[in-house]
C-alpha positions, 0 to 999 in steps of 0.5 A: 538251534537251541530255541526260537531266540536263535532263529534270526541268526540261523536264517542270516547264516543259511541265507548267506550260504545261498538258501532261498527258501526251505520247508521243515516238516514237524512229523519227523524233522526232515527239511528241504532246502532250496537255492538258485538254479533249482538246487535242493538239499534234503536233510533226512528225518531227525527223530521218530515220526510224531502224530500231527493233530487233525485239528489246529488250535491256533491260539494255543500254537501262537502262545507256544510259539511266543514262549519258544521265541522267548527261549522258554522251550527247547526245539524238541519241545517246540516240535511236540507242541506243533504236532499237538496243536496241528502244525504240519510244517513251516516254510521260510522264504528268504526274499520276503523274510517270512516264516509261514506255518501250515496245518495238515490240509495245507492251510496257512495258520500263521505268517510271521516276519523274521527279524533280520 
């Protein structure tokens, strides 16, 4: 993906491959993909570890996310923004077609529907 504008097409593609949900970790970009019958595929770290802020700035995160969804930022810029505003990971659920963002304490920061 180049930007957030590419996200819905990416979700359609991996859903067609049998992925039921996945977790993407901001700290280093590793991803855990899950499928039926307890299938899991782990993608290793993609970049050097980032420092995730201890406090979450929800409003700044939402603004940065919207900019990314409008293709105003590239993926690595989005990742750095997530780290700066306290986002530890996001989880995508194919059944519900949602993307849920979490802080370091495991609290839900934002749940978004994914256009299909």
